[in-house]
DRENDRENNU-877104 format. One line per 10 residues: number of its first residue (from 0); their letters; for each residue x, y, z of N, C-alpha, C. Coordinates in nm, 2 decimals. Atoms other than C-alpha are relative to their C-alpha. Example, Ala and Ser with C-alpha at 12.3 -4.5 7.8 and 13.67 -1.06 7.14 Angstrom:
0> as> 0.09/-0.12/0.00/1.23/-0.45/0.78/0.09/0.12/0.00; -0.09/-0.11/0.00/1.37/-0.11/0.71/-0.08/0.11/0.08
//
This chain:
0> mptvnrmgfw> 0.11/-0.11/-0.01/-0.03/-0.03/-0.01/0.08/0.19/0.03; -0.08/-0.16/0.00/0.12/0.36/-0.06/-0.03/0.05/0.14; 0.01/-0.07/-0.10/0.21/0.55/0.25/0.01/0.15/-0.01; -0.02/-0.15/-0.02/0.18/0.93/0.33/0.08/0.03/0.15; -0.09/-0.08/-0.12/0.44/1.11/0.54/-0.08/0.06/0.09; 0.08/-0.09/-0.07/0.33/1.35/0.80/-0.06/0.11/-0.05; 0.01/-0.16/0.08/0.35/1.67/0.57/-0.10/-0.05/-0.11; 0.10/0.02/0.09/0.09/1.47/0.38/0.05/-0.01/-0.16; -0.09/0.04/0.10/0.34/1.39/0.11/-0.01/-0.16/-0.08; -0.01/0.08/0.04/0.28/1.12/-0.12/0.12/-0.08/-0.05
10> lgstaplnaf> -0.12/-0.01/0.03/0.58/0.92/-0.11/0.00/-0.17/-0.02; -0.03/0.17/0.01/0.53/0.53/-0.14/-0.05/-0.02/-0.12; 0.01/0.08/0.18/0.58/0.38/-0.48/-0.11/-0.12/0.01; 0.04/0.13/0.00/0.34/0.12/-0.57/0.00/-0.07/-0.17; -0.05/0.06/0.11/0.52/0.05/-0.90/0.01/-0.17/0.01; -0.03/0.13/0.01/0.51/-0.33/-1.01/0.13/-0.04/0.04; -0.13/0.00/-0.02/0.82/-0.47/-0.87/0.05/-0.07/-0.10; -0.11/0.02/0.13/1.11/-0.49/-1.13/-0.09/-0.01/-0.13; 0.07/0.03/0.15/0.84/-0.41/-1.40/0.11/0.12/-0.09; -0.11/-0.11/0.07/1.04/-0.26/-1.71/-0.07/0.16/0.01
20> smhpalsiil> 0.02/-0.18/-0.01/1.04/0.15/-1.72/0.10/0.06/-0.10; -0.10/-0.09/0.06/1.22/0.40/-1.91/0.13/-0.01/0.03; -0.16/-0.01/-0.03/1.58/0.46/-1.92/0.05/0.11/0.05; -0.04/-0.17/-0.05/1.71/0.77/-1.71/0.09/-0.01/-0.04; -0.14/-0.03/0.09/1.97/0.85/-1.95/0.04/0.13/0.10; -0.09/-0.11/-0.07/2.23/1.10/-1.76/-0.03/0.15/-0.08; -0.02/-0.14/0.09/2.22/1.35/-2.05/-0.14/0.07/0.01; 0.16/-0.08/-0.06/1.85/1.43/-1.99/-0.07/0.01/0.07; 0.02/-0.07/-0.15/1.84/1.44/-1.65/0.06/0.10/0.02; -0.08/-0.14/0.02/2.12/1.73/-1.67/-0.08/0.08/-0.07
30> fttlsgaglg> 0.08/-0.13/0.10/1.92/1.89/-1.95/-0.11/0.03/0.06; 0.14/-0.02/-0.07/1.59/1.89/-1.77/0.04/0.08/0.12; -0.04/-0.07/-0.11/1.76/1.98/-1.46/0.03/0.14/-0.01; -0.07/-0.14/0.00/2.00/2.26/-1.56/-0.06/0.07/-0.06; 0.05/-0.06/0.10/1.81/2.40/-1.84/-0.12/0.11/0.06; 0.11/-0.07/-0.03/1.49/2.45/-1.64/0.04/0.11/0.14; -0.04/-0.11/-0.10/1.68/2.62/-1.34/0.06/0.15/-0.09; 0.01/-0.11/0.06/1.84/2.83/-1.60/-0.09/0.11/-0.05; 0.14/-0.11/0.05/1.53/2.96/-1.81/-0.10/0.05/0.14; 0.06/-0.06/-0.08/1.37/3.03/-1.48/0.06/0.08/0.04
40> laaviglfgh> -0.03/-0.14/-0.06/1.62/3.27/-1.37/0.04/0.09/-0.12; 0.01/-0.09/0.13/1.62/3.39/-1.75/-0.13/0.09/0.04; 0.09/-0.05/-0.02/1.27/3.45/-1.66/-0.01/0.12/0.08; -0.05/-0.10/-0.11/1.32/3.62/-1.34/0.04/0.14/-0.03; -0.04/-0.08/0.04/1.51/3.83/-1.52/-0.01/0.13/-0.07; 0.07/-0.04/0.08/1.29/3.90/-1.80/-0.11/0.10/0.10; 0.14/-0.03/-0.06/0.99/3.97/-1.53/0.07/0.15/0.10; -0.03/-0.09/-0.11/1.19/4.22/-1.24/0.06/0.09/-0.06; -0.10/-0.09/0.03/1.32/4.50/-1.42/-0.13/0.12/0.04; 0.07/-0.10/-0.02/1.16/4.84/-1.42/-0.02/0.09/-0.15
50> pdgsavvpql> 0.07/-0.09/0.15/0.95/5.00/-1.74/0.08/0.13/0.01; -0.02/-0.14/-0.02/1.09/5.34/-1.65/0.13/-0.03/-0.08; -0.13/0.02/0.10/1.44/5.21/-1.85/0.11/-0.01/0.10; -0.10/0.04/-0.09/1.67/5.16/-1.50/0.04/-0.09/-0.04; -0.07/0.16/-0.01/1.89/4.89/-1.42/-0.10/-0.10/0.01; 0.06/0.14/-0.04/1.76/4.54/-1.36/0.00/0.02/0.16; 0.01/-0.04/-0.16/1.65/4.55/-0.98/0.15/-0.02/0.10; -0.13/0.02/0.00/1.99/4.62/-0.80/0.03/-0.06/0.04; -0.05/0.09/-0.06/2.03/4.36/-0.60/0.03/-0.14/-0.09; -0.02/0.10/0.14/2.03/4.15/-0.94/0.06/0.02/-0.04
60> pllpaavcal> -0.03/-0.03/0.11/2.27/4.24/-1.09/0.00/-0.06/-0.19; 0.05/0.04/0.16/2.24/4.21/-1.48/0.09/-0.12/-0.05; -0.06/0.08/0.02/2.53/4.05/-1.58/0.07/-0.10/0.03; -0.05/0.11/-0.10/2.63/3.81/-1.30/-0.13/-0.10/-0.04; 0.10/0.10/0.00/2.29/3.69/-1.31/-0.04/-0.05/-0.14; 0.04/0.08/0.13/2.26/3.65/-1.71/0.12/-0.10/-0.03; -0.13/0.10/-0.01/2.59/3.49/-1.71/-0.01/-0.15/0.05; 0.05/0.13/-0.08/2.48/3.23/-1.46/-0.11/-0.05/-0.11; 0.13/0.10/0.06/2.14/3.15/-1.63/0.04/-0.03/-0.14; -0.09/0.02/0.10/2.36/3.15/-1.96/0.03/-0.16/0.00
70> lltggglvcs> -0.07/0.12/-0.05/2.56/2.88/-1.83/-0.07/-0.16/0.05; 0.11/0.07/-0.01/2.28/2.69/-1.70/-0.07/-0.08/-0.09; 0.09/-0.02/0.18/2.07/2.71/-2.02/0.07/-0.10/-0.10; -0.12/0.05/0.10/2.38/2.65/-2.22/0.04/-0.15/0.05; -0.05/0.13/-0.04/2.49/2.35/-2.01/-0.09/-0.05/-0.02; 0.10/0.14/0.00/2.18/2.14/-2.01/-0.01/-0.02/-0.14; 0.00/0.03/0.17/2.17/2.23/-2.40/0.05/-0.13/-0.03; -0.11/0.08/0.00/2.48/2.07/-2.43/0.01/-0.13/0.02; 0.06/0.14/-0.10/2.41/1.75/-2.18/-0.07/-0.07/-0.09; 0.17/0.11/0.08/2.06/1.66/-2.44/0.14/-0.03/-0.10
80> lfhlrrptra> -0.05/0.03/0.16/2.34/1.63/-2.75/0.04/-0.11/0.05; -0.03/0.14/-0.02/2.47/1.34/-2.57/-0.07/-0.11/-0.02; 0.10/0.10/-0.02/2.16/1.14/-2.55/-0.02/0.01/-0.14; 0.05/0.01/0.17/2.16/1.16/-2.96/0.06/-0.09/-0.06; -0.06/0.08/0.06/2.27/0.90/-3.16/0.13/0.04/-0.10; -0.03/-0.06/0.10/2.43/1.11/-3.42/0.00/0.15/0.03; -0.02/-0.14/-0.08/2.49/1.47/-3.22/0.02/0.09/-0.17; -0.01/-0.10/0.17/2.61/1.64/-3.59/-0.11/0.02/-0.06; 0.14/0.00/0.05/2.25/1.56/-3.71/-0.08/0.07/0.07; 0.12/-0.08/-0.10/2.10/1.78/-3.43/-0.08/0.10/-0.05
90> wralsqwrss> 0.05/-0.13/0.09/2.03/2.08/-3.67/-0.12/-0.02/-0.07; 0.11/0.06/0.07/1.80/1.84/-3.85/-0.16/0.03/0.06; 0.13/0.02/-0.09/1.52/1.81/-3.56/-0.07/0.13/0.00; 0.09/-0.15/-0.02/1.47/2.20/-3.54/-0.09/-0.01/-0.11; 0.04/-0.02/0.12/1.31/2.17/-3.92/-0.16/-0.03/0.01; 0.13/0.04/0.00/1.00/1.99/-3.79/-0.10/0.06/0.15; 0.09/-0.10/-0.09/0.87/2.28/-3.57/-0.16/-0.02/0.01; 0.12/-0.01/-0.01/0.53/2.26/-3.67/-0.08/-0.13/0.04; 0.11/0.11/-0.09/0.43/1.90/-3.52/0.11/-0.04/0.10; -0.07/0.10/-0.06/0.74/1.82/-3.33/0.03/0.14/0.16
100> wlsregilap> -0.05/-0.07/-0.11/0.79/1.97/-2.95/0.11/0.00/0.00; -0.12/-0.01/0.04/1.11/1.87/-2.97/0.11/0.08/-0.07; -0.05/-0.10/0.10/1.20/2.10/-3.25/-0.04/0.14/0.08; -0.01/-0.12/-0.06/1.04/2.35/-3.07/0.03/0.05/0.09; -0.09/-0.05/-0.12/1.20/2.34/-2.77/0.14/0.02/-0.05; -0.13/-0.10/0.07/1.55/2.38/-3.00/-0.01/0.11/-0.05; -0.05/-0.11/0.06/1.43/2.66/-3.13/-0.03/0.13/0.13; 0.03/-0.12/-0.14/1.27/2.86/-2.80/0.09/-0.02/0.08; -0.10/-0.04/-0.07/1.55/2.80/-2.59/0.13/0.06/-0.01; -0.12/-0.14/0.05/1.82/2.94/-2.79/-0.02/0.15/-0.01
110> aamlalaalv> 0.08/-0.13/0.01/1.60/3.21/-2.88/0.01/0.07/0.16; 0.04/-0.04/-0.13/1.55/3.27/-2.53/0.15/0.05/0.06; -0.12/-0.04/0.00/1.92/3.27/-2.47/0.07/0.12/-0.10; -0.07/-0.12/0.11/1.98/3.55/-2.76/-0.09/0.14/0.07; 0.07/-0.09/-0.06/1.71/3.75/-2.58/0.09/0.04/0.10; -0.08/-0.01/-0.16/1.89/3.72/-2.26/0.12/0.13/-0.02; -0.10/-0.01/0.05/2.20/3.81/-2.46/-0.01/0.17/-0.01; 0.08/-0.14/0.04/2.03/4.12/-2.61/0.00/0.12/0.13; 0.02/-0.05/-0.14/1.90/4.24/-2.25/0.16/0.04/0.05; -0.15/-0.02/-0.06/2.28/4.23/-2.14/0.05/0.13/-0.08
120> fldqyrltvg> -0.05/-0.08/0.06/2.39/4.40/-2.44/-0.04/0.15/0.02; 0.08/-0.14/-0.04/2.16/4.69/-2.38/0.04/0.07/0.10; -0.07/-0.06/-0.12/2.29/4.74/-2.04/-0.15/0.09/0.08; 0.11/-0.05/-0.07/1.94/4.87/-1.91/-0.12/-0.09/-0.02; 0.15/0.07/0.05/1.59/4.69/-1.90/-0.09/0.05/-0.11; 0.07/-0.05/0.10/1.37/4.72/-2.18/-0.14/-0.10/0.00; 0.14/0.08/-0.04/1.02/4.63/-2.11/-0.02/-0.12/-0.10; -0.02/0.11/0.14/0.99/4.46/-2.45/0.06/-0.12/-0.01; -0.11/0.11/-0.01/1.28/4.28/-2.43/-0.02/-0.12/0.11; -0.01/0.05/-0.15/1.21/4.19/-2.07/-0.10/-0.11/-0.03
130> lilfllclga> 0.11/0.07/0.01/0.87/4.06/-2.15/-0.01/-0.12/-0.13; -0.01/0.09/0.10/0.97/3.86/-2.46/0.07/-0.09/0.05; -0.12/0.13/-0.07/1.26/3.67/-2.28/-0.10/-0.06/0.10; 0.09/0.11/-0.07/0.99/3.59/-2.05/-0.09/-0.10/-0.02; 0.07/0.11/0.10/0.75/3.42/-2.30/0.07/-0.07/-0.03; -0.09/0.10/0.00/1.06/3.25/-2.44/0.06/-0.07/0.08; -0.03/0.08/-0.11/1.15/3.10/-2.13/-0.12/-0.08/0.03; 0.16/0.08/-0.01/0.76/2.99/-2.05/0.00/-0.11/-0.10; 0.04/0.07/0.12/0.73/2.86/-2.42/0.13/-0.13/0.03; -0.11/0.13/-0.01/1.09/2.66/-2.37/-0.02/-0.08/0.08
140> tyatsmiyaq> 0.02/0.13/-0.11/1.00/2.49/-2.06/-0.13/-0.07/-0.03; 0.11/0.07/0.01/0.63/2.40/-2.16/0.03/-0.10/-0.12; -0.03/0.06/0.08/0.78/2.26/-2.49/0.09/-0.12/0.02; -0.10/0.08/-0.07/1.05/2.06/-2.29/-0.11/-0.15/0.08; 0.11/0.07/-0.08/0.74/1.94/-2.08/-0.10/-0.10/-0.09; 0.13/0.07/0.08/0.49/1.84/-2.36/0.10/-0.10/-0.12; -0.06/0.11/0.07/0.78/1.60/-2.53/-0.04/-0.12/0.10; 0.03/0.13/-0.10/0.70/1.37/-2.23/-0.16/-0.01/-0.01; 0.13/0.04/-0.06/0.31/1.47/-2.15/-0.05/-0.01/-0.11; 0.09/0.02/0.07/0.20/1.43/-2.50/0.00/-0.17/-0.06
150> lravpawntp> -0.02/0.13/0.04/0.32/1.06/-2.52/-0.12/-0.09/0.05; 0.12/0.11/-0.05/-0.02/0.81/-2.47/0.06/-0.13/0.03; -0.04/0.16/-0.01/0.17/0.51/-2.45/0.12/0.02/0.13; -0.03/0.06/-0.07/0.35/0.59/-2.16/-0.12/0.11/0.11; 0.12/-0.03/-0.10/0.04/0.68/-1.89/0.07/0.11/0.11; -0.05/-0.12/-0.12/0.26/0.84/-1.63/0.03/0.13/-0.04; -0.04/-0.11/0.02/0.37/1.11/-1.81/-0.14/0.06/-0.08; 0.12/-0.09/0.04/0.04/1.18/-2.01/-0.12/0.04/0.06; 0.11/-0.08/-0.08/-0.13/1.45/-1.81/0.05/0.12/0.03; -0.07/-0.10/0.00/-0.12/1.81/-1.78/0.10/0.05/0.13
160> qtallflafa> -0.12/-0.02/-0.13/0.05/1.78/-1.44/0.16/-0.01/-0.02; -0.16/0.00/0.06/0.39/1.70/-1.64/0.02/0.14/-0.03; 0.00/-0.12/0.06/0.36/2.05/-1.78/0.00/0.11/0.10; 0.00/-0.06/-0.13/0.28/2.21/-1.43/0.11/-0.04/0.08; -0.13/0.07/-0.09/0.56/1.99/-1.26/0.13/0.06/-0.09; -0.12/-0.06/0.05/0.81/2.14/-1.53/0.01/0.14/0.05; -0.02/-0.15/-0.07/0.74/2.50/-1.45/0.01/0.05/0.12; -0.02/-0.01/-0.15/0.67/2.47/-1.10/0.21/-0.01/0.02; -0.13/0.02/-0.02/1.04/2.34/-1.12/0.11/0.10/-0.02; -0.06/-0.12/0.07/1.16/2.62/-1.33/0.01/0.10/0.08
170> aagglltaat> 0.01/-0.09/-0.09/1.02/2.87/-1.12/0.10/-0.01/0.13; -0.07/0.00/-0.14/1.15/2.74/-0.79/0.16/-0.01/-0.02; -0.15/-0.05/0.01/1.54/2.70/-0.95/-0.02/0.12/-0.04; -0.02/-0.11/-0.01/1.51/3.04/-1.07/-0.01/0.05/0.10; 0.02/-0.08/-0.15/1.39/3.21/-0.77/0.12/0.00/0.09; -0.11/0.07/-0.10/1.66/3.03/-0.57/0.13/0.03/-0.04; -0.12/-0.05/0.04/1.93/3.10/-0.80/0.04/0.16/0.04; -0.01/-0.15/-0.10/1.84/3.48/-0.74/0.01/0.03/0.06; -0.01/-0.10/-0.15/1.80/3.53/-0.42/0.17/-0.06/0.08; -0.16/0.02/-0.06/2.16/3.31/-0.38/0.09/0.08/-0.02
180> lasflpdtpg> -0.05/-0.07/0.03/2.29/3.55/-0.61/-0.01/0.15/0.04; 0.04/-0.06/-0.05/2.13/3.82/-0.45/0.09/0.05/0.12; -0.07/0.05/-0.15/2.26/3.72/-0.08/0.15/0.05/0.00; -0.17/-0.05/0.04/2.63/3.80/-0.21/0.02/0.13/0.01; 0.00/-0.14/0.02/2.58/4.15/-0.26/0.04/0.09/0.10; -0.03/-0.06/-0.11/2.76/4.38/-0.02/-0.15/0.06/0.03; 0.13/-0.07/-0.07/2.46/4.54/0.24/-0.01/0.13/-0.05; 0.04/-0.14/0.04/2.33/4.83/0.08/-0.16/0.06/0.08; 0.11/-0.06/-0.07/2.07/5.09/0.25/-0.12/-0.03/-0.12; 0.14/0.03/0.07/1.71/4.99/0.12/-0.02/-0.11/-0.06
190> lqaiddrfli> 0.01/0.11/0.05/1.77/4.66/-0.05/-0.02/-0.10/0.09; 0.06/0.14/-0.09/1.72/4.41/0.23/-0.12/-0.03/-0.02; 0.17/0.03/0.02/1.32/4.46/0.22/-0.01/-0.12/-0.15; 0.03/0.06/0.10/1.38/4.34/-0.15/0.05/-0.11/0.02; -0.08/0.13/-0.02/1.65/4.08/-0.08/-0.10/-0.10/0.09; 0.12/0.09/-0.06/1.38/3.91/0.17/-0.09/-0.02/-0.10; 0.15/0.01/0.10/1.08/3.97/-0.11/0.07/-0.18/-0.11; -0.08/0.12/0.06/1.36/3.70/-0.31/0.01/-0.13/0.09; -0.06/0.13/-0.08/1.41/3.45/-0.05/-0.15/-0.07/0.07; 0.11/0.06/-0.01/1.04/3.43/0.03/-0.07/-0.06/-0.09
200> aatlailfaw> 0.04/0.06/0.16/0.94/3.40/-0.34/0.06/-0.14/-0.01; -0.07/0.14/0.06/1.20/3.12/-0.36/-0.03/-0.12/0.09; 0.04/0.09/-0.08/1.10/2.95/-0.06/-0.15/-0.05/-0.05; 0.19/0.09/0.05/0.69/2.94/-0.18/0.01/-0.09/-0.14; -0.01/0.09/0.16/0.81/2.83/-0.52/0.06/-0.15/0.00; -0.01/0.15/-0.04/0.98/2.53/-0.36/-0.08/-0.04/0.05; 0.10/0.13/-0.05/0.73/2.41/-0.17/-0.13/-0.01/-0.10; 0.09/0.05/0.11/0.46/2.45/-0.44/0.06/-0.06/-0.09; -0.03/0.09/0.11/0.68/2.29/-0.71/0.03/-0.17/0.08; -0.04/0.13/-0.07/0.74/1.97/-0.43/-0.12/-0.04/0.02
210> aiqalwwrrl> 0.15/0.09/-0.01/0.37/1.96/-0.38/-0.07/-0.07/-0.13; 0.06/0.05/0.13/0.27/1.95/-0.74/0.09/-0.19/-0.01; -0.03/0.14/0.03/0.55/1.66/-0.74/-0.04/-0.09/0.07; 0.09/0.09/-0.04/0.35/1.49/-0.47/-0.09/-0.03/-0.03; 0.12/0.03/0.07/0.06/1.51/-0.64/0.03/-0.07/-0.17; 0.06/0.04/0.11/0.17/1.41/-0.94/0.08/-0.19/0.03; -0.05/0.11/-0.03/0.37/1.10/-0.77/-0.13/-0.11/0.05; 0.17/0.07/0.02/-0.02/1.01/-0.66/-0.03/-0.02/-0.06; 0.08/0.02/0.13/-0.16/1.04/-0.98/0.12/-0.14/-0.04; -0.03/0.13/0.07/0.11/0.78/-1.08/-0.03/-0.15/0.07
220> dkvgtgastp> 0.05/0.10/-0.09/0.06/0.55/-0.78/-0.17/-0.07/-0.09; 0.20/0.02/-0.01/-0.33/0.56/-0.89/0.03/-0.07/-0.18; -0.02/0.02/0.12/-0.24/0.53/-1.29/0.08/-0.12/-0.02; -0.06/0.13/0.03/0.02/0.29/-1.25/0.07/0.02/-0.16; -0.05/0.01/0.16/0.16/0.16/-1.60/-0.12/0.01/-0.12; 0.14/-0.03/0.12/-0.18/0.23/-1.77/-0.08/-0.16/0.03; 0.06/0.11/-0.04/-0.45/-0.05/-1.81/0.02/-0.10/-0.14; -0.03/0.12/0.10/-0.31/-0.21/-2.12/0.05/-0.12/0.07; -0.07/0.12/-0.03/-0.20/-0.58/-2.08/0.03/-0.07/-0.11; -0.01/0.10/0.15/-0.11/-0.86/-2.32/-0.14/-0.01/-0.04
230> etatqlgaig> 0.11/0.05/0.02/-0.44/-0.97/-2.29/-0.10/0.10/-0.07; 0.10/-0.09/0.06/-0.63/-0.64/-2.39/0.11/0.05/-0.16; -0.06/-0.01/0.15/-0.36/-0.60/-2.67/0.01/-0.10/-0.08; 0.02/0.14/0.10/-0.39/-0.93/-2.82/-0.17/-0.01/-0.01; 0.14/0.04/-0.01/-0.79/-0.93/-2.71/-0.04/-0.15/-0.06; 0.02/0.12/-0.05/-0.74/-1.26/-2.58/-0.01/-0.05/0.12; 0.00/0.02/-0.18/-0.83/-1.20/-2.26/-0.11/-0.11/0.02; 0.14/0.09/-0.03/-1.20/-1.39/-2.29/0.07/-0.15/-0.01; -0.10/0.16/0.00/-0.94/-1.74/-2.37/0.03/-0.03/0.13; -0.02/0.01/-0.11/-0.79/-1.66/-2.07/0.15/0.08/0.04
240> pvrlleppht> -0.17/-0.11/0.02/-0.38/-1.53/-1.99/0.07/-0.04/-0.09; -0.08/0.02/0.12/-0.16/-1.46/-2.25/0.14/0.00/0.04; -0.20/0.06/-0.04/0.23/-1.57/-2.24/0.04/-0.01/-0.14; -0.08/-0.04/0.13/0.47/-1.47/-2.52/0.04/-0.15/0.01; -0.05/0.14/0.03/0.60/-1.80/-2.66/0.18/0.02/0.03; -0.11/-0.10/-0.01/0.93/-1.61/-2.73/0.01/0.16/-0.01; -0.01/-0.18/-0.02/1.07/-1.24/-2.70/0.00/-0.03/-0.12; -0.04/-0.04/0.14/1.05/-1.03/-3.00/0.10/0.01/-0.11; -0.13/-0.03/0.05/1.40/-1.00/-3.04/0.10/-0.08/0.06; -0.06/0.07/-0.08/1.68/-1.23/-2.97/0.14/0.09/0.07
250> gsnylldemg> -0.13/-0.07/-0.07/1.93/-0.97/-2.89/-0.03/0.15/0.05; 0.02/-0.16/-0.05/1.97/-0.59/-2.76/-0.05/0.07/-0.07; 0.03/-0.10/0.11/1.80/-0.33/-2.94/-0.06/0.14/0.04; 0.04/-0.12/-0.07/1.69/0.03/-2.91/-0.10/0.03/0.09; 0.13/0.00/-0.13/1.36/-0.03/-2.76/0.05/-0.05/0.16; -0.03/0.03/-0.14/1.52/-0.21/-2.48/0.09/0.09/0.07; -0.08/-0.08/-0.03/1.79/0.01/-2.44/-0.05/0.16/0.04; 0.06/-0.12/-0.03/1.55/0.33/-2.40/-0.09/-0.04/0.12; 0.13/0.05/-0.10/1.24/0.13/-2.21/0.05/-0.09/0.08; -0.02/0.12/-0.04/1.40/-0.16/-2.07/0.05/0.00/0.16
260> hkiarrhatk> -0.01/-0.02/-0.09/1.48/-0.01/-1.75/-0.01/-0.08/0.10; 0.07/0.06/-0.13/1.39/-0.19/-1.39/0.04/0.08/0.10; 0.01/-0.07/-0.17/1.35/-0.03/-1.02/-0.08/-0.08/0.08; 0.06/0.06/-0.10/1.25/-0.22/-0.73/-0.10/0.13/0.06; 0.09/-0.07/-0.11/0.96/-0.05/-0.53/0.06/0.03/0.08; -0.05/-0.02/-0.15/1.14/-0.01/-0.22/0.10/0.08/-0.04; -0.10/-0.14/0.03/1.43/0.18/-0.39/-0.07/0.11/-0.07; 0.07/-0.11/0.02/1.19/0.40/-0.56/-0.05/0.06/0.10; 0.10/-0.10/-0.13/1.01/0.49/-0.22/0.11/0.08/0.06; -0.09/-0.02/-0.05/1.33/0.56/-0.09/0.05/0.09/-0.06
270> lrhialtagg> -0.03/-0.11/0.09/1.42/0.77/-0.38/-0.06/0.14/0.04; 0.10/-0.16/-0.01/1.13/1.00/-0.35/0.04/0.04/0.14; 0.01/-0.06/-0.14/1.19/1.05/0.04/0.15/0.10/-0.01; -0.08/-0.11/0.03/1.56/1.15/-0.07/-0.01/0.12/-0.05; 0.02/-0.17/0.06/1.45/1.41/-0.32/-0.10/0.08/0.04; 0.09/-0.11/-0.11/1.19/1.56/-0.11/0.10/0.04/0.11; -0.06/-0.04/-0.08/1.45/1.59/0.15/0.14/0.09/-0.07; -0.16/-0.08/0.08/1.77/1.72/-0.06/-0.10/0.12/-0.08; 0.07/-0.09/0.06/1.52/1.92/-0.27/-0.09/0.09/0.00; 0.12/-0.08/-0.05/1.27/2.06/-0.09/0.03/0.08/0.15
280> lipiallllt> 0.01/-0.05/-0.11/1.31/2.05/0.29/0.13/0.08/0.05; -0.11/-0.04/-0.07/1.66/2.12/0.34/0.02/0.18/-0.07; -0.03/-0.16/0.10/1.67/2.44/0.07/-0.08/0.09/0.10; 0.11/-0.06/-0.05/1.33/2.57/0.24/0.10/0.04/0.18; -0.06/0.00/-0.09/1.50/2.53/0.57/0.13/0.12/0.02; -0.12/-0.03/0.02/1.82/2.67/0.49/-0.02/0.17/-0.03; 0.01/-0.15/0.03/1.62/2.99/0.33/-0.08/0.07/0.12; 0.05/-0.05/-0.09/1.44/3.03/0.63/0.08/0.05/0.14; -0.11/-0.04/-0.07/1.73/3.04/0.87/0.07/0.11/-0.05; -0.08/-0.11/0.04/1.91/3.29/0.64/-0.15/0.14/0.01
290> qmsgttpgit> 0.07/-0.09/0.00/1.58/3.52/0.63/-0.02/0.04/0.15; 0.05/-0.05/-0.10/1.51/3.51/1.01/0.14/0.02/0.10; -0.11/-0.03/-0.10/1.84/3.52/1.16/0.11/0.09/-0.07; -0.08/-0.10/0.09/2.04/3.74/0.88/0.14/-0.07/0.02; -0.17/0.10/0.02/2.35/3.46/0.86/0.04/0.05/-0.17; -0.09/0.01/0.13/2.60/3.46/0.57/-0.07/-0.04/-0.08; 0.09/0.03/0.10/2.52/3.45/0.24/0.06/-0.15/-0.04; -0.09/0.15/0.05/2.74/3.10/0.24/-0.14/-0.12/0.03; 0.10/0.09/0.00/2.41/2.95/0.39/-0.11/-0.01/-0.11; 0.08/0.03/0.12/2.20/3.03/0.12/0.05/-0.10/-0.14
300> llalpahlag> -0.05/0.09/0.12/2.45/2.89/-0.13/0.00/-0.13/-0.02; 0.04/0.16/-0.04/2.41/2.57/0.03/-0.14/-0.07/-0.06; 0.11/0.09/0.02/2.06/2.54/-0.04/-0.02/0.00/-0.19; 0.02/0.06/0.17/2.08/2.54/-0.47/0.08/-0.11/-0.04; -0.07/0.10/0.09/2.32/2.27/-0.52/-0.09/-0.09/0.09; 0.08/0.08/-0.07/2.07/2.07/-0.24/-0.12/0.01/-0.08; 0.15/0.01/0.10/1.79/2.19/-0.47/0.01/-0.07/-0.13; -0.04/0.04/0.15/1.94/2.08/-0.78/0.02/-0.17/0.04; -0.02/0.14/-0.02/2.04/1.73/-0.64/-0.12/-0.07/0.00; 0.12/0.02/-0.04/1.69/1.69/-0.49/-0.09/-0.02/-0.17
310> vaisrwlffa> 0.09/-0.01/0.12/1.54/1.80/-0.86/0.06/-0.12/-0.14; -0.05/0.10/0.08/1.78/1.57/-1.03/-0.03/-0.16/0.01; 0.08/0.13/-0.06/1.67/1.27/-0.80/-0.15/-0.05/-0.05; 0.15/-0.01/0.04/1.31/1.35/-0.91/-0.02/-0.09/-0.17; -0.02/0.00/0.15/1.42/1.37/-1.28/0.02/-0.18/-0.03; -0.03/0.10/0.04/1.56/1.03/-1.27/-0.09/-0.08/0.02; 0.17/0.10/-0.02/1.22/0.85/-1.12/-0.07/0.04/-0.06; 0.09/0.02/0.14/1.06/1.03/-1.37/0.01/-0.08/-0.14; -0.01/0.10/0.12/1.19/0.80/-1.63/-0.02/-0.13/0.08; 0.00/0.14/-0.07/1.27/0.51/-1.39/-0.15/-0.05/-0.01
320> earhtvtlyy> 0.15/0.05/-0.02/0.89/0.49/-1.27/-0.12/0.02/-0.10; 0.09/0.01/0.10/0.75/0.53/-1.60/0.00/-0.12/-0.10; -0.01/0.11/0.04/0.65/0.23/-1.81/-0.04/0.00/-0.16; 0.04/-0.03/0.12/0.62/0.25/-2.23/-0.11/-0.14/-0.04; 0.09/0.12/0.02/0.34/0.05/-2.35/0.06/-0.13/-0.10; -0.10/0.12/0.12/0.59/-0.15/-2.61/0.04/-0.10/0.08; -0.06/0.10/-0.08/0.71/-0.31/-2.28/-0.11/-0.15/0.04; 0.13/0.10/-0.03/0.37/-0.54/-2.28/0.09/-0.13/-0.08; -0.05/0.08/0.03/0.60/-0.75/-2.53/0.12/-0.08/0.01; -0.13/0.03/-0.09/0.86/-0.80/-2.30/-0.01/-0.05/0.14
330> s> 0.02/0.00/-0.16/0.70/-0.88/-2.00/0.00/-0.15/0.00
//
């Protein structure tokens, strides 16, 4: 039976023991984790400017924040290239933007980076550029989520909650990175109140993101691997249980490489607890400690890697607990 901890988060996995699931490639985990935080930070830069043309909010210097956002987003995009069989042909994916969310993400993310670079080049906030940057970051993050949410063959992903999950973690990562950068500036009269707002916003965003993650896990435990079975797939259920006489392939293949991972139920539950603790509870505790006691910026700095580590673990589970319908032929 699934278990609920004292905070009400659904943490107990009910996935079948050793069921086939998607292969959690490290390159995609790093891509979704780093680029999500980078695009979130770029969206913060796009929003938190002054329409009168003055510089981006003083406690969030434009150049360091933009460089950090570019490094996170660009680093994630580079990691995604390692998941391609032929990275030199990656440019061909961009031509399918009319029908492919992967192509749209591949166009929107670099476009957001160019808009951010334009904002840095101007050295002053421009409302039009800032709004364009925000919309591009929003679109790129949504496109990334829809690469997975559109797949009906993976019931765990095929839900609007997947898009909300990616957007929530992008906002949390962006605000936390902004709060970390702001905390390292020297004390300046009048800026402490704005700095506290960043800390509060980051705390609430992290709390919201992990609440969405808990709801996503709860739905996964209810939906499981979908209603399809060998009996429904072959329409032979009326006769009795269906068993394959032999596997579809005699050797390894792309389907097994990408969708043949196995994870035990007890391991998934343990990793959910670790992800929530590292990515949610620890950063929130550190942010609250910084806000209440006014401690050194190093405390805030520790929250960022903890959060990213927790998100990376949750993204590993995102793939490891999902099951593609094609694995019915390998049951």
